[in-house]
mmCIF file as gemmi writes it, N, C-alpha and C atoms, coordinates in Angstrom:
data_model
loop_
_atom_site.group_PDB
_atom_site.id
_atom_site.type_symbol
_atom_site.label_atom_id
_atom_site.label_alt_id
_atom_site.label_comp_id
_atom_site.label_asym_id
_atom_site.label_entity_id
_atom_site.label_seq_id
_atom_site.pdbx_PDB_ins_code
_atom_site.Cartn_x
_atom_site.Cartn_y
_atom_site.Cartn_z
_atom_site.occupancy
_atom_site.B_iso_or_equiv
_atom_site.pdbx_formal_charge
_atom_site.auth_seq_id
_atom_site.auth_asym_id
_atom_site.pdbx_PDB_model_num
ATOM 1 N N . UNK Axp A 1 ? 43.874 78.41 133.239 1 0 ? 1 A 1
ATOM 2 C CA . UNK Axp A 1 ? 42.691 79.015 133.829 1 0 ? 1 A 1
ATOM 3 C C . UNK Axp A 1 ? 43.086 79.722 135.126 1 0 ? 1 A 1
ATOM 4 N N . UNK Axp A 2 ? 42.576 80.889 135.325 1 0 ? 2 A 1
ATOM 5 C CA . UNK Axp A 2 ? 42.906 81.676 136.504 1 0 ? 2 A 1
ATOM 6 C C . UNK Axp A 2 ? 42.005 81.323 137.687 1 0 ? 2 A 1
ATOM 7 N N . UNK Axp A 3 ? 42.532 81.51 138.876 1 0 ? 3 A 1
ATOM 8 C CA . UNK Axp A 3 ? 41.719 81.362 140.079 1 0 ? 3 A 1
ATOM 9 C C . UNK Axp A 3 ? 41.135 82.708 140.487 1 0 ? 3 A 1
ATOM 10 N N . UNK Axp A 4 ? 41.488 83.756 139.745 1 0 ? 4 A 1
ATOM 11 C CA . UNK Axp A 4 ? 41.059 85.108 140.075 1 0 ? 4 A 1
ATOM 12 C C . UNK Axp A 4 ? 39.818 85.503 139.278 1 0 ? 4 A 1
ATOM 13 N N . UNK Axp A 5 ? 38.783 84.68 139.367 1 0 ? 5 A 1
ATOM 14 C CA . UNK Axp A 5 ? 37.507 84.959 138.721 1 0 ? 5 A 1
ATOM 15 C C . UNK Axp A 5 ? 36.56 85.646 139.683 1 0 ? 5 A 1
ATOM 16 N N . UNK Axp A 6 ? 35.495 86.257 139.151 1 0 ? 6 A 1
ATOM 17 C CA . UNK Axp A 6 ? 34.556 86.964 140.022 1 0 ? 6 A 1
ATOM 18 C C . UNK Axp A 6 ? 33.665 86.018 140.812 1 0 ? 6 A 1
ATOM 19 N N . UNK Axp A 7 ? 33.397 86.381 142.059 1 0 ? 7 A 1
ATOM 20 C CA . UNK Axp A 7 ? 32.441 85.67 142.903 1 0 ? 7 A 1
ATOM 21 C C . UNK Axp A 7 ? 31.17 86.527 142.903 1 0 ? 7 A 1
ATOM 22 N N . UNK Axp A 8 ? 30.136 85.981 142.311 1 0 ? 8 A 1
ATOM 23 C CA . UNK Axp A 8 ? 28.894 86.737 142.171 1 0 ? 8 A 1
ATOM 24 C C . UNK Axp A 8 ? 27.941 86.409 143.308 1 0 ? 8 A 1
ATOM 25 N N . UNK Axp A 9 ? 27.086 87.28 143.719 1 0 ? 9 A 1
ATOM 26 C CA . UNK Axp A 9 ? 26.794 88.611 143.2 1 0 ? 9 A 1
ATOM 27 C C . UNK Axp A 9 ? 27.564 89.731 143.89 1 0 ? 9 A 1
ATOM 28 N N . UNK Axp A 10 ? 28.564 89.386 144.698 1 0 ? 10 A 1
ATOM 29 C CA . UNK Axp A 10 ? 29.271 90.434 145.441 1 0 ? 10 A 1
ATOM 30 C C . UNK Axp A 10 ? 30.466 91.003 144.684 1 0 ? 10 A 1
ATOM 31 N N . UNK Axp A 11 ? 30.868 90.363 143.591 1 0 ? 11 A 1
ATOM 32 C CA . UNK Axp A 11 ? 31.939 90.836 142.723 1 0 ? 11 A 1
ATOM 33 C C . UNK Axp A 11 ? 33.271 90.982 143.445 1 0 ? 11 A 1
ATOM 34 N N . UNK Axp A 12 ? 33.588 89.976 144.263 1 0 ? 12 A 1
ATOM 35 C CA . UNK Axp A 12 ? 34.921 89.907 144.85 1 0 ? 12 A 1
ATOM 36 C C . UNK Axp A 12 ? 35.697 88.849 144.08 1 0 ? 12 A 1
ATOM 37 N N . UNK Axp A 13 ? 37 88.832 144.254 1 0 ? 13 A 1
ATOM 38 C CA . UNK Axp A 13 ? 37.856 87.895 143.542 1 0 ? 13 A 1
ATOM 39 C C . UNK Axp A 13 ? 37.873 86.556 144.268 1 0 ? 13 A 1
ATOM 40 N N . UNK Axp A 14 ? 37.697 85.483 143.519 1 0 ? 14 A 1
ATOM 41 C CA . UNK Axp A 14 ? 37.725 84.152 144.099 1 0 ? 14 A 1
ATOM 42 C C . UNK Axp A 14 ? 39.114 83.71 144.531 1 0 ? 14 A 1
ATOM 43 N N . UNK Axp A 15 ? 40.154 84.388 144.045 1 0 ? 15 A 1
ATOM 44 C CA . UNK Axp A 15 ? 41.517 84.005 144.378 1 0 ? 15 A 1
ATOM 45 C C . UNK Axp A 15 ? 42.11 84.774 145.547 1 0 ? 15 A 1
ATOM 46 N N . UNK Axp A 16 ? 41.734 86.058 145.679 1 0 ? 16 A 1
ATOM 47 C CA . UNK Axp A 16 ? 42.372 86.879 146.721 1 0 ? 16 A 1
ATOM 48 C C . UNK Axp A 16 ? 41.374 87.699 147.532 1 0 ? 16 A 1
ATOM 49 N N . UNK Axp A 17 ? 40.087 87.616 147.215 1 0 ? 17 A 1
ATOM 50 C CA . UNK Axp A 17 ? 39.011 88.288 147.948 1 0 ? 17 A 1
ATOM 51 C C . UNK Axp A 17 ? 39.022 89.805 147.825 1 0 ? 17 A 1
ATOM 52 N N . UNK Axp A 18 ? 39.796 90.359 146.902 1 0 ? 18 A 1
ATOM 53 C CA . UNK Axp A 18 ? 39.759 91.797 146.629 1 0 ? 18 A 1
ATOM 54 C C . UNK Axp A 18 ? 38.61 92.079 145.662 1 0 ? 18 A 1
ATOM 55 N N . UNK Axp A 19 ? 38.229 93.349 145.496 1 0 ? 19 A 1
ATOM 56 C CA . UNK Axp A 19 ? 37.199 93.657 144.49 1 0 ? 19 A 1
ATOM 57 C C . UNK Axp A 19 ? 37.664 93.197 143.106 1 0 ? 19 A 1
ATOM 58 N N . UNK Axp A 20 ? 36.743 92.563 142.372 1 0 ? 20 A 1
ATOM 59 C CA . UNK Axp A 20 ? 37.081 92.046 141.048 1 0 ? 20 A 1
ATOM 60 C C . UNK Axp A 20 ? 36.816 93.095 139.98 1 0 ? 20 A 1
ATOM 61 N N . UNK Axp A 21 ? 37.678 93.275 138.989 1 0 ? 21 A 1
ATOM 62 C CA . UNK Axp A 21 ? 38.915 92.555 138.732 1 0 ? 21 A 1
ATOM 63 C C . UNK Axp A 21 ? 40.045 93.05 139.635 1 0 ? 21 A 1
ATOM 64 N N . UNK Axp A 22 ? 40.676 92.126 140.297 1 0 ? 22 A 1
ATOM 65 C CA . UNK Axp A 22 ? 41.777 92.429 141.219 1 0 ? 22 A 1
ATOM 66 C C . UNK Axp A 22 ? 43.039 92.749 140.416 1 0 ? 22 A 1
ATOM 67 N N . UNK Axp A 23 ? 44.076 93.275 141.068 1 0 ? 23 A 1
ATOM 68 C CA . UNK Axp A 23 ? 45.314 93.59 140.343 1 0 ? 23 A 1
ATOM 69 C C . UNK Axp A 23 ? 45.909 92.394 139.586 1 0 ? 23 A 1
ATOM 70 N N . UNK Axp A 24 ? 45.825 91.204 140.17 1 0 ? 24 A 1
ATOM 71 C CA . UNK Axp A 24 ? 46.345 90.014 139.484 1 0 ? 24 A 1
ATOM 72 C C . UNK Axp A 24 ? 45.56 89.739 138.216 1 0 ? 24 A 1
ATOM 73 N N . UNK Axp A 25 ? 44.233 89.782 138.298 1 0 ? 25 A 1
ATOM 74 C CA . UNK Axp A 25 ? 43.414 89.522 137.11 1 0 ? 25 A 1
ATOM 75 C C . UNK Axp A 25 ? 43.615 90.607 136.069 1 0 ? 25 A 1
ATOM 76 N N . UNK Axp A 26 ? 43.809 91.85 136.509 1 0 ? 26 A 1
ATOM 77 C CA . UNK Axp A 26 ? 44.067 92.929 135.553 1 0 ? 26 A 1
ATOM 78 C C . UNK Axp A 26 ? 45.347 92.665 134.771 1 0 ? 26 A 1
ATOM 79 N N . UNK Axp A 27 ? 46.39 92.212 135.467 1 0 ? 27 A 1
ATOM 80 C CA . UNK Axp A 27 ? 47.649 91.875 134.766 1 0 ? 27 A 1
ATOM 81 C C . UNK Axp A 27 ? 47.426 90.735 133.782 1 0 ? 27 A 1
ATOM 82 N N . UNK Axp A 28 ? 46.669 89.732 134.213 1 0 ? 28 A 1
ATOM 83 C CA . UNK Axp A 28 ? 46.378 88.605 133.325 1 0 ? 28 A 1
ATOM 84 C C . UNK Axp A 28 ? 45.589 89.056 132.096 1 0 ? 28 A 1
ATOM 85 N N . UNK Axp A 29 ? 44.594 89.897 132.314 1 0 ? 29 A 1
ATOM 86 C CA . UNK Axp A 29 ? 43.787 90.389 131.196 1 0 ? 29 A 1
ATOM 87 C C . UNK Axp A 29 ? 44.61 91.251 130.246 1 0 ? 29 A 1
ATOM 88 N N . UNK Axp A 30 ? 45.492 92.089 130.784 1 0 ? 30 A 1
ATOM 89 C CA . UNK Axp A 30 ? 46.37 92.888 129.924 1 0 ? 30 A 1
ATOM 90 C C . UNK Axp A 30 ? 47.208 91.99 129.027 1 0 ? 30 A 1
ATOM 91 N N . UNK Axp A 31 ? 47.718 90.899 129.587 1 0 ? 31 A 1
ATOM 92 C CA . UNK Axp A 31 ? 48.531 89.972 128.799 1 0 ? 31 A 1
ATOM 93 C C . UNK Axp A 31 ? 47.672 89.254 127.758 1 0 ? 31 A 1
ATOM 94 N N . UNK Axp A 32 ? 46.495 88.796 128.155 1 0 ? 32 A 1
ATOM 95 C CA . UNK Axp A 32 ? 45.615 88.073 127.235 1 0 ? 32 A 1
ATOM 96 C C . UNK Axp A 32 ? 45.143 88.937 126.079 1 0 ? 32 A 1
ATOM 97 N N . UNK Axp A 33 ? 44.892 90.216 126.34 1 0 ? 33 A 1
ATOM 98 C CA . UNK Axp A 33 ? 44.355 91.127 125.334 1 0 ? 33 A 1
ATOM 99 C C . UNK Axp A 33 ? 45.385 92.173 124.899 1 0 ? 33 A 1
ATOM 100 N N . UNK Axp A 34 ? 46.658 91.832 124.964 1 0 ? 34 A 1
ATOM 101 C CA . UNK Axp A 34 ? 47.722 92.79 124.653 1 0 ? 34 A 1
ATOM 102 C C . UNK Axp A 34 ? 47.56 93.41 123.268 1 0 ? 34 A 1
ATOM 103 N N . UNK Axp A 35 ? 47.115 92.638 122.305 1 0 ? 35 A 1
ATOM 104 C CA . UNK Axp A 35 ? 46.965 93.142 120.946 1 0 ? 35 A 1
ATOM 105 C C . UNK Axp A 35 ? 45.529 93.511 120.595 1 0 ? 35 A 1
ATOM 106 N N . UNK Axp A 36 ? 44.643 93.508 121.577 1 0 ? 36 A 1
ATOM 107 C CA . UNK Axp A 36 ? 43.226 93.776 121.306 1 0 ? 36 A 1
ATOM 108 C C . UNK Axp A 36 ? 42.591 94.596 122.426 1 0 ? 36 A 1
ATOM 109 N N . UNK Axp A 37 ? 43.029 95.855 122.618 1 0 ? 37 A 1
ATOM 110 C CA . UNK Axp A 37 ? 42.493 96.653 123.731 1 0 ? 37 A 1
ATOM 111 C C . UNK Axp A 37 ? 41.003 96.946 123.622 1 0 ? 37 A 1
ATOM 112 N N . UNK Axp A 38 ? 40.484 97.059 122.408 1 0 ? 38 A 1
ATOM 113 C CA . UNK Axp A 38 ? 39.045 97.304 122.257 1 0 ? 38 A 1
ATOM 114 C C . UNK Axp A 38 ? 38.255 96.059 122.679 1 0 ? 38 A 1
ATOM 115 N N . UNK Axp A 39 ? 38.755 94.91 122.318 1 0 ? 39 A 1
ATOM 116 C CA . UNK Axp A 39 ? 38.1 93.658 122.738 1 0 ? 39 A 1
ATOM 117 C C . UNK Axp A 39 ? 38.107 93.528 124.251 1 0 ? 39 A 1
ATOM 118 N N . UNK Axp A 40 ? 39.197 93.938 124.885 1 0 ? 40 A 1
ATOM 119 C CA . UNK Axp A 40 ? 39.26 93.906 126.351 1 0 ? 40 A 1
ATOM 120 C C . UNK Axp A 40 ? 38.198 94.819 126.944 1 0 ? 40 A 1
ATOM 121 N N . UNK Axp A 41 ? 38.06 96.015 126.408 1 0 ? 41 A 1
ATOM 122 C CA . UNK Axp A 41 ? 37.059 96.952 126.919 1 0 ? 41 A 1
ATOM 123 C C . UNK Axp A 41 ? 35.641 96.404 126.716 1 0 ? 41 A 1
ATOM 124 N N . UNK Axp A 42 ? 35.379 95.769 125.589 1 0 ? 42 A 1
ATOM 125 C CA . UNK Axp A 42 ? 34.059 95.183 125.343 1 0 ? 42 A 1
ATOM 126 C C . UNK Axp A 42 ? 33.788 94.02 126.299 1 0 ? 42 A 1
ATOM 127 N N . UNK Axp A 43 ? 34.789 93.187 126.511 1 0 ? 43 A 1
ATOM 128 C CA . UNK Axp A 43 ? 34.681 92.063 127.432 1 0 ? 43 A 1
ATOM 129 C C . UNK Axp A 43 ? 34.343 92.561 128.839 1 0 ? 43 A 1
ATOM 130 N N . UNK Axp A 44 ? 35.083 93.557 129.3 1 0 ? 44 A 1
ATOM 131 C CA . UNK Axp A 44 ? 34.851 94.089 130.638 1 0 ? 44 A 1
ATOM 132 C C . UNK Axp A 44 ? 33.557 94.895 130.714 1 0 ? 44 A 1
ATOM 133 N N . UNK Axp A 45 ? 33.15 95.492 129.595 1 0 ? 45 A 1
ATOM 134 C CA . UNK Axp A 45 ? 31.884 96.22 129.555 1 0 ? 45 A 1
ATOM 135 C C . UNK Axp A 45 ? 30.705 95.307 129.836 1 0 ? 45 A 1
ATOM 136 N N . UNK Axp A 46 ? 30.773 94.082 129.334 1 0 ? 46 A 1
ATOM 137 C CA . UNK Axp A 46 ? 29.714 93.116 129.615 1 0 ? 46 A 1
ATOM 138 C C . UNK Axp A 46 ? 29.654 92.799 131.116 1 0 ? 46 A 1
ATOM 139 N N . UNK Axp A 47 ? 30.827 92.665 131.732 1 0 ? 47 A 1
ATOM 140 C CA . UNK Axp A 47 ? 30.865 92.44 133.183 1 0 ? 47 A 1
ATOM 141 C C . UNK Axp A 47 ? 30.37 93.664 133.942 1 0 ? 47 A 1
ATOM 142 N N . UNK Axp A 48 ? 30.67 94.845 133.448 1 0 ? 48 A 1
ATOM 143 C CA . UNK Axp A 48 ? 30.212 96.082 134.079 1 0 ? 48 A 1
ATOM 144 C C . UNK Axp A 48 ? 28.686 96.115 134.135 1 0 ? 48 A 1
ATOM 145 N N . UNK Axp A 49 ? 28.04 95.736 133.054 1 0 ? 49 A 1
ATOM 146 C CA . UNK Axp A 49 ? 26.574 95.714 133.018 1 0 ? 49 A 1
ATOM 147 C C . UNK Axp A 49 ? 26.03 94.738 134.057 1 0 ? 49 A 1
ATOM 148 N N . UNK Axp A 50 ? 26.623 93.552 134.133 1 0 ? 50 A 1
ATOM 149 C CA . UNK Axp A 50 ? 26.179 92.564 135.133 1 0 ? 50 A 1
ATOM 150 C C . UNK Axp A 50 ? 26.387 93.088 136.547 1 0 ? 50 A 1
ATOM 151 N N . UNK Axp A 51 ? 27.548 93.7 136.789 1 0 ? 51 A 1
ATOM 152 C CA . UNK Axp A 51 ? 27.847 94.217 138.126 1 0 ? 51 A 1
ATOM 153 C C . UNK Axp A 51 ? 26.9 95.344 138.508 1 0 ? 51 A 1
ATOM 154 N N . UNK Axp A 52 ? 26.551 96.199 137.557 1 0 ? 52 A 1
ATOM 155 C CA . UNK Axp A 52 ? 25.619 97.294 137.836 1 0 ? 52 A 1
ATOM 156 C C . UNK Axp A 52 ? 24.25 96.752 138.251 1 0 ? 52 A 1
ATOM 157 N N . UNK Axp A 53 ? 23.857 95.626 137.669 1 0 ? 53 A 1
ATOM 158 C CA . UNK Axp A 53 ? 22.584 94.997 138.059 1 0 ? 53 A 1
ATOM 159 C C . UNK Axp A 53 ? 22.685 94.381 139.455 1 0 ? 53 A 1
ATOM 160 N N . UNK Axp A 54 ? 23.832 93.783 139.772 1 0 ? 54 A 1
ATOM 161 C CA . UNK Axp A 54 ? 24.008 93.13 141.076 1 0 ? 54 A 1
ATOM 162 C C . UNK Axp A 54 ? 24.297 94.119 142.202 1 0 ? 54 A 1
ATOM 163 N N . UNK Axp A 55 ? 24.883 95.256 141.864 1 0 ? 55 A 1
ATOM 164 C CA . UNK Axp A 55 ? 25.289 96.25 142.87 1 0 ? 55 A 1
ATOM 165 C C . UNK Axp A 55 ? 24.616 97.592 142.576 1 0 ? 55 A 1
ATOM 166 N N . UNK Axp A 56 ? 23.284 97.675 142.662 1 0 ? 56 A 1
ATOM 167 C CA . UNK Axp A 56 ? 22.594 98.907 142.27 1 0 ? 56 A 1
ATOM 168 C C . UNK Axp A 56 ? 22.939 100.114 143.148 1 0 ? 56 A 1
ATOM 169 N N . UNK Axp A 57 ? 23.484 99.889 144.319 1 0 ? 57 A 1
ATOM 170 C CA . UNK Axp A 57 ? 23.853 100.986 145.21 1 0 ? 57 A 1
ATOM 171 C C . UNK Axp A 57 ? 25.234 101.568 144.873 1 0 ? 57 A 1
ATOM 172 N N . UNK Axp A 58 ? 26.011 100.884 144.063 1 0 ? 58 A 1
ATOM 173 C CA . UNK Axp A 58 ? 27.365 101.346 143.736 1 0 ? 58 A 1
ATOM 174 C C . UNK Axp A 58 ? 27.297 102.491 142.721 1 0 ? 58 A 1
ATOM 175 N N . UNK Axp A 59 ? 28.06 103.564 142.942 1 0 ? 59 A 1
ATOM 176 C CA . UNK Axp A 59 ? 28.063 104.68 141.99 1 0 ? 59 A 1
ATOM 177 C C . UNK Axp A 59 ? 28.569 104.224 140.616 1 0 ? 59 A 1
ATOM 178 N N . UNK Axp A 60 ? 27.912 104.705 139.58 1 0 ? 60 A 1
ATOM 179 C CA . UNK Axp A 60 ? 28.255 104.312 138.213 1 0 ? 60 A 1
ATOM 180 C C . UNK Axp A 60 ? 29.71 104.647 137.877 1 0 ? 60 A 1
ATOM 181 N N . UNK Axp A 61 ? 30.181 105.808 138.314 1 0 ? 61 A 1
ATOM 182 C CA . UNK Axp A 61 ? 31.56 106.196 138.025 1 0 ? 61 A 1
ATOM 183 C C . UNK Axp A 61 ? 32.571 105.262 138.657 1 0 ? 61 A 1
ATOM 184 N N . UNK Axp A 62 ? 32.3 104.834 139.87 1 0 ? 62 A 1
ATOM 185 C CA . UNK Axp A 62 ? 33.205 103.912 140.551 1 0 ? 62 A 1
ATOM 186 C C . UNK Axp A 62 ? 33.238 102.562 139.839 1 0 ? 62 A 1
ATOM 187 N N . UNK Axp A 63 ? 32.075 102.094 139.404 1 0 ? 63 A 1
ATOM 188 C CA . UNK Axp A 63 ? 32.036 100.829 138.667 1 0 ? 63 A 1
ATOM 189 C C . UNK Axp A 63 ? 32.765 100.952 137.33 1 0 ? 63 A 1
ATOM 190 N N . UNK Axp A 64 ? 32.586 102.066 136.663 1 0 ? 64 A 1
ATOM 191 C CA . UNK Axp A 64 ? 33.281 102.282 135.391 1 0 ? 64 A 1
ATOM 192 C C . UNK Axp A 64 ? 34.795 102.249 135.584 1 0 ? 64 A 1
ATOM 193 N N . UNK Axp A 65 ? 35.292 102.967 136.583 1 0 ? 65 A 1
ATOM 194 C CA . UNK Axp A 65 ? 36.745 102.966 136.855 1 0 ? 65 A 1
ATOM 195 C C . UNK Axp A 65 ? 37.229 101.558 137.194 1 0 ? 65 A 1
ATOM 196 N N . UNK Axp A 66 ? 36.451 100.859 137.977 1 0 ? 66 A 1
ATOM 197 C CA . UNK Axp A 66 ? 36.832 99.515 138.431 1 0 ? 66 A 1
ATOM 198 C C . UNK Axp A 66 ? 36.882 98.512 137.278 1 0 ? 66 A 1
ATOM 199 N N . UNK Axp A 67 ? 35.922 98.566 136.37 1 0 ? 67 A 1
ATOM 200 C CA . UNK Axp A 67 ? 35.84 97.572 135.312 1 0 ? 67 A 1
ATOM 201 C C . UNK Axp A 67 ? 36.505 97.993 134.008 1 0 ? 67 A 1
ATOM 202 N N . UNK Axp A 68 ? 36.415 99.261 133.64 1 0 ? 68 A 1
ATOM 203 C CA . UNK Axp A 68 ? 36.902 99.681 132.327 1 0 ? 68 A 1
ATOM 204 C C . UNK Axp A 68 ? 37.963 100.765 132.391 1 0 ? 68 A 1
ATOM 205 N N . UNK Axp A 69 ? 37.842 101.689 133.322 1 0 ? 69 A 1
ATOM 206 C CA . UNK Axp A 69 ? 38.73 102.844 133.365 1 0 ? 69 A 1
ATOM 207 C C . UNK Axp A 69 ? 40.209 102.501 133.41 1 0 ? 69 A 1
ATOM 208 N N . UNK Axp A 70 ? 40.576 101.444 134.089 1 0 ? 70 A 1
ATOM 209 C CA . UNK Axp A 70 ? 41.991 101.07 134.224 1 0 ? 70 A 1
ATOM 210 C C . UNK Axp A 70 ? 42.588 100.591 132.912 1 0 ? 70 A 1
ATOM 211 N N . UNK Axp A 71 ? 41.772 100.193 131.959 1 0 ? 71 A 1
ATOM 212 C CA . UNK Axp A 71 ? 42.308 99.643 130.714 1 0 ? 71 A 1
ATOM 213 C C . UNK Axp A 71 ? 43.012 100.688 129.874 1 0 ? 71 A 1
ATOM 214 N N . UNK Axp A 72 ? 42.719 101.956 130.073 1 0 ? 72 A 1
ATOM 215 C CA . UNK Axp A 72 ? 43.348 103.02 129.286 1 0 ? 72 A 1
ATOM 216 C C . UNK Axp A 72 ? 44.636 103.523 129.906 1 0 ? 72 A 1
ATOM 217 N N . UNK Axp A 73 ? 44.917 103.115 131.132 1 0 ? 73 A 1
ATOM 218 C CA . UNK Axp A 73 ? 46.151 103.524 131.797 1 0 ? 73 A 1
ATOM 219 C C . UNK Axp A 73 ? 47.288 102.6 131.386 1 0 ? 73 A 1
ATOM 220 N N . UNK Axp A 74 ? 48.496 103.16 131.241 1 0 ? 74 A 1
ATOM 221 C CA . UNK Axp A 74 ? 49.639 102.28 130.977 1 0 ? 74 A 1
ATOM 222 C C . UNK Axp A 74 ? 49.822 101.297 132.139 1 0 ? 74 A 1
ATOM 223 N N . UNK Axp A 75 ? 50.341 100.123 131.853 1 0 ? 75 A 1
ATOM 224 C CA . UNK Axp A 75 ? 50.495 99.075 132.872 1 0 ? 75 A 1
ATOM 225 C C . UNK Axp A 75 ? 51.346 99.535 134.036 1 0 ? 75 A 1
ATOM 226 N N . UNK Axp A 76 ? 52.386 100.34 133.777 1 0 ? 76 A 1
ATOM 227 C CA . UNK Axp A 76 ? 53.254 100.77 134.88 1 0 ? 76 A 1
ATOM 228 C C . UNK Axp A 76 ? 52.535 101.703 135.841 1 0 ? 76 A 1
ATOM 229 N N . UNK Axp A 77 ? 51.57 102.485 135.37 1 0 ? 77 A 1
ATOM 230 C CA . UNK Axp A 77 ? 50.782 103.343 136.25 1 0 ? 77 A 1
ATOM 231 C C . UNK Axp A 77 ? 49.872 102.472 137.104 1 0 ? 77 A 1
ATOM 232 N N . UNK Axp A 78 ? 49.289 101.425 136.518 1 0 ? 78 A 1
ATOM 233 C CA . UNK Axp A 78 ? 48.422 100.503 137.237 1 0 ? 78 A 1
ATOM 234 C C . UNK Axp A 78 ? 49.154 99.821 138.377 1 0 ? 78 A 1
ATOM 235 N N . UNK Axp A 79 ? 50.411 99.454 138.163 1 0 ? 79 A 1
ATOM 236 C CA . UNK Axp A 79 ? 51.167 98.743 139.182 1 0 ? 79 A 1
ATOM 237 C C . UNK Axp A 79 ? 51.472 99.636 140.371 1 0 ? 79 A 1
ATOM 238 N N . UNK Axp A 80 ? 51.612 100.937 140.148 1 0 ? 80 A 1
ATOM 239 C CA . UNK Axp A 80 ? 51.903 101.854 141.244 1 0 ? 80 A 1
ATOM 240 C C . UNK Axp A 80 ? 50.693 102.096 142.118 1 0 ? 80 A 1
ATOM 241 N N . UNK Axp A 81 ? 49.501 102.157 141.52 1 0 ? 81 A 1
ATOM 242 C CA . UNK Axp A 81 ? 48.31 102.471 142.302 1 0 ? 81 A 1
ATOM 243 C C . UNK Axp A 81 ? 47.115 101.711 141.767 1 0 ? 81 A 1
ATOM 244 N N . UNK Axp A 82 ? 46.435 101.007 142.652 1 0 ? 82 A 1
ATOM 245 C CA . UNK Axp A 82 ? 45.215 100.305 142.26 1 0 ? 82 A 1
ATOM 246 C C . UNK Axp A 82 ? 44.004 100.914 142.947 1 0 ? 82 A 1
ATOM 247 N N . UNK Axp A 83 ? 44.201 102.018 143.66 1 0 ? 83 A 1
ATOM 248 C CA . UNK Axp A 83 ? 43.092 102.66 144.361 1 0 ? 83 A 1
ATOM 249 C C . UNK Axp A 83 ? 42.167 103.335 143.35 1 0 ? 83 A 1
ATOM 250 N N . UNK Axp A 84 ? 40.881 103.325 143.647 1 0 ? 84 A 1
ATOM 251 C CA . UNK Axp A 84 ? 39.9 103.976 142.779 1 0 ? 84 A 1
ATOM 252 C C . UNK Axp A 84 ? 39.026 104.899 143.608 1 0 ? 84 A 1
ATOM 253 N N . UNK Axp A 85 ? 39.651 105.801 144.32 1 0 ? 85 A 1
ATOM 254 C CA . UNK Axp A 85 ? 38.89 106.731 145.135 1 0 ? 85 A 1
ATOM 255 C C . UNK Axp A 85 ? 38.593 107.981 144.322 1 0 ? 85 A 1
ATOM 256 N N . UNK Axp A 86 ? 37.389 108.49 144.407 1 0 ? 86 A 1
ATOM 257 C CA . UNK Axp A 86 ? 37.043 109.688 143.649 1 0 ? 86 A 1
ATOM 258 C C . UNK Axp A 86 ? 37.712 110.919 144.246 1 0 ? 86 A 1
ATOM 259 N N . UNK Axp A 87 ? 37.929 111.914 143.43 1 0 ? 87 A 1
ATOM 260 C CA . UNK Axp A 87 ? 38.512 113.179 143.883 1 0 ? 87 A 1
ATOM 261 C C . UNK Axp A 87 ? 37.48 113.943 144.709 1 0 ? 87 A 1
ATOM 262 N N . UNK Axp A 88 ? 37.972 114.786 145.589 1 0 ? 88 A 1
ATOM 263 C CA . UNK Axp A 88 ? 37.054 115.608 146.368 1 0 ? 88 A 1
ATOM 264 C C . UNK Axp A 88 ? 36.419 116.637 145.453 1 0 ? 88 A 1
ATOM 265 N N . UNK Axp A 89 ? 35.196 117.012 145.786 1 0 ? 89 A 1
ATOM 266 C CA . UNK Axp A 89 ? 34.491 118.004 145.003 1 0 ? 89 A 1
ATOM 267 C C . UNK Axp A 89 ? 35.258 119.315 144.969 1 0 ? 89 A 1
ATOM 268 N N . UNK Axp A 90 ? 35.345 119.882 143.778 1 0 ? 90 A 1
ATOM 269 C CA . UNK Axp A 90 ? 35.994 121.169 143.63 1 0 ? 90 A 1
ATOM 270 C C . UNK Axp A 90 ? 37.499 121.098 143.46 1 0 ? 90 A 1
ATOM 271 N N . UNK Axp A 91 ? 38.085 119.927 143.598 1 0 ? 91 A 1
ATOM 272 C CA . UNK Axp A 91 ? 39.528 119.784 143.438 1 0 ? 91 A 1
ATOM 273 C C . UNK Axp A 91 ? 39.839 119.222 142.07 1 0 ? 91 A 1
ATOM 274 N N . UNK Axp A 92 ? 40.849 119.762 141.476 1 0 ? 92 A 1
ATOM 275 C CA . UNK Axp A 92 ? 41.276 119.328 140.155 1 0 ? 92 A 1
ATOM 276 C C . UNK Axp A 92 ? 42.095 118.055 140.27 1 0 ? 92 A 1
ATOM 277 N N . UNK Axp A 93 ? 41.893 117.156 139.318 1 0 ? 93 A 1
ATOM 278 C CA . UNK Axp A 93 ? 42.649 115.913 139.29 1 0 ? 93 A 1
ATOM 279 C C . UNK Axp A 93 ? 43.439 115.896 137.99 1 0 ? 93 A 1
ATOM 280 N N . UNK Axp A 94 ? 44.735 115.693 138.079 1 0 ? 94 A 1
ATOM 281 C CA . UNK Axp A 94 ? 45.529 115.551 136.867 1 0 ? 94 A 1
ATOM 282 C C . UNK Axp A 94 ? 45.862 114.085 136.697 1 0 ? 94 A 1
ATOM 283 N N . UNK Axp A 95 ? 45.761 113.633 135.47 1 0 ? 95 A 1
ATOM 284 C CA . UNK Axp A 95 ? 46.03 112.243 135.166 1 0 ? 95 A 1
ATOM 285 C C . UNK Axp A 95 ? 47.23 112.174 134.24 1 0 ? 95 A 1
ATOM 286 N N . UNK Axp A 96 ? 47.97 111.064 134.289 1 0 ? 96 A 1
ATOM 287 C CA . UNK Axp A 96 ? 49.077 110.906 133.37 1 0 ? 96 A 1
ATOM 288 C C . UNK Axp A 96 ? 48.573 110.973 131.93 1 0 ? 96 A 1
ATOM 289 N N . UNK Axp A 97 ? 49.39 111.5 131.079 1 0 ? 97 A 1
ATOM 290 C CA . UNK Axp A 97 ? 49.114 111.601 129.636 1 0 ? 97 A 1
ATOM 291 C C . UNK Axp A 97 ? 48.045 112.614 129.287 1 0 ? 97 A 1
ATOM 292 N N . UNK Axp A 98 ? 47.627 113.445 130.221 1 0 ? 98 A 1
ATOM 293 C CA . UNK Axp A 98 ? 46.657 114.507 129.904 1 0 ? 98 A 1
ATOM 294 C C . UNK Axp A 98 ? 47.398 115.824 129.797 1 0 ? 98 A 1
ATOM 295 N N . UNK Axp A 99 ? 46.965 116.621 128.871 1 0 ? 99 A 1
ATOM 296 C CA . UNK Axp A 99 ? 47.527 117.96 128.743 1 0 ? 99 A 1
ATOM 297 C C . UNK Axp A 99 ? 46.911 118.854 129.792 1 0 ? 99 A 1
ATOM 298 N N . UNK Axp A 100 ? 47.707 119.705 130.371 1 0 ? 100 A 1
ATOM 299 C CA . UNK Axp A 100 ? 47.199 120.591 131.42 1 0 ? 100 A 1
ATOM 300 C C . UNK Axp A 100 ? 46.809 121.901 130.815 1 0 ? 100 A 1
């Protein structure tokens, strides 16, 4: 059992006090759901719905990136950057594995 569970209703990590899911929990979830990425997305989608109810002031896009968006990135990209800051308006953002 992990100590990196969510502390509700503020959605911080009980193990390290970072926003949940924290980098440690993300690594744990990747390992637990290594052969079931759709199940991982569904599992986190349920948490996303709960978080949206608890944090109505949080932008939907930021919550999506925080709870589900990272699951589509390769693990090595996740380890390099855990920031989820939105791009500035009018600026193009290139992501790994996207065609330009």
